[in-house]
C-alpha positions, 0 to 999 in steps of 0.5 A: 649072068650076074642076075642069076646068083644075086636071085639064088642069094635072096630065094636062099635068105630066108627072108621075104624075098625067099617068099617071091621066088620059087625053090632053085632046082639046080639040077637043069642048070648048064655048067659053063654055059658061057665061055670066058672068052668067047661069045654065043653071039658076034654083034662086033660088026656093029662097032666102028673100028677103031673108036674114035675114028670120028673124032671126039664126042659131044653133047649136041641137044639131047644127043651125042655126036662126034665131031664129024656130026655122026650120032651116037649111042653107048651100051657099056659096063665097067671093068674093074679092079683085078678085071684091068690087070691080067694077063695081056693075051686075056685082056686082048680076048676080053676086049675082042669078047666084049665087042662080040657081046654087043657093047661099045663103051668100058668104064675103067674103074677101081684103077687106083683102089689101093687098099685092095687091089694089087697092083694098080696105076700107083706104085704103092712101094713108095712113101707117097701117092704120086708115082706111077706103078709102070706095071699097072699102067702098062696093063691099062695101056695095053687094055685101052689099045685092045678096047680101041681096035674092037671099036669099044670106047673108054670112060677112065675114072680119074679117082676112086680109091687112091690112098695118101700117104705120109710123103704127100705132104697133106700137112696139118690135115693129114691125121684126120685122112689117115683116120679115115683110111687115107682116101681123099673123099670128103677132104678134097671140099675142105684141103686145098693140098688134096685138091692140088694132089687130086689135079696133079694125078689128073694132069699126069694121068691124061697127059701120059702117053700110051705108047700103044697108041701113041696118044695121050689120053687127053688127045685120044677120041677113044676116051669118051668121057672122064669121072672126076672123083667116085661117090664123092658128093656132099649130099650123100656119101661124104656130106656128114663129114662136115658136121660138127660131131664128125 
């Protein structure tokens, strides 16, 4: 479903890509070919339920296995930004649809992107970025619960788009952070206070008890993995910030 618009954009660009594809005839396209809350197939029987039933995931050689020895392969995708904070009934139905379409893993992404997503898990009404937004976190908790019930495991991102504020008390380095939009990326390699703030969020997030599962995220085997920080490497995205002319 997502490939077609991309190919259409390429074909209509007038550039080299347009020579690779024939003219697009939309007359034969079927509108609403896939419902937003249903699937034309139901592969949900492939998932064991609830997710986490066999224990935590670990590496064993070149395989992933659960703590009881059961092997596992994941077929996953992203749930990002506004999709995370939808109406609760819509989230429940989407979790069901995700399982029907054959997925057993979803990544929770852009949960903290304060610059363009509202709400997020971080309360944007404060002078710092150190407090959870109750509404935003409640939606994440509910989504995790719904995915878990459908046998869909969860990959949690810990840092994607959090923006630091004056109340975070970064100190003498805050002007540079603010000039870069407030995000921690790159600065966390050099600024101990930025590191402390990231660790603080990680502790609070992973120790938070989901009221719908009665488990902290760190204790829930349905959470199969964590991403510590997104697109924040020194070899490509932010390494050039360390150069003298930056």
